[in-house]
N, C-alpha and C positions, 0 to 999 in steps of 0.2 A: 158245737162252736166251728168246727170245721168244715161241718155240712154246708154253713153260710159265706164259704171264702168262694170267691170270683174267681175260677182260674182259666179263664177266657183272658182278664186283663194281662197286659205285656207293658213292658216299659224298654223303648230303644235302649240299647248297650252304652250309647253316650249317656244318656239322660241318667241311667242306674249307676254309672260310676261318678256321675256327679254327685247324686243324691248321695251315694254312699260317702264319696269325700267330705262332705258337709255333715253326716253324720258323724263321721270320725272325728273331726274337728272339734264336733259338739260335745264328744267322748272325752276330749283330752281339755276341753275348760270342764266339763264338770270333775275329772278325774284333780285338777288343780283345786277346786273349789270344798271338792270334800278330803282334799288332804290339807289343805289352811285351816280349814274349821275342825281337822283331827275326827271326822269322823269314820267310824268303821264302814265297809262297805263288804259282802260277801256275795259274789256270783257264783251259782253253782250251775255245772253242765252235768245230766244224766244223758244214759242214752245207751241202744247196743253196740258191741264192737265195729270200728269201722261205719259208724253212723257221721265222720264227719268233725267229732267234738275238739278233737286238736287244731283242725284247719280252721276252725270257728273262731277260738281261743286265740290262734295267733293272727288270724285278720284283726281282732277286736285288740289287741296289744300291742299291736305292729308300732303304731302312731303315740301310744302312752309313754309316760316317764317312766322309765324302769324302776326308779326309787321308789317307787308310788303304789306297787301290786308286788305279790308274790303269786303264783302259780303252784299249786299243791295237786299232785295227783294220787289216788287211791287204786288199790290192786283187789283184783277179786281176793275175798278172805280165804287165809289157807285151813286148812283143817281142823286146828286147834282152835281159831280164831271161830270157826262155825258154830263152835259146841257153846258159845259165851255169849250173853244178852247182846244184842245191837248197842253200838256206842259204849262196851264197857269200857 
């Protein structure tokens, strides 16, 4: 799939900021819609340490209503947890 991505494409910085702002507004609208309908939503981030997960989560949530979401963080399993089945 990634081999089909055209890495030569670029978006001017101003256009990129406008596009991001529009998408953030849309994300807020979607948050309100799912909140009003009491629909549960789970968004999961997984990646290497220092991959930027926290930065992306902060950017995604900065315009959202904080009453409508929770951010939960998990840590690497401890020694005794590694001896148990996953999701024990």
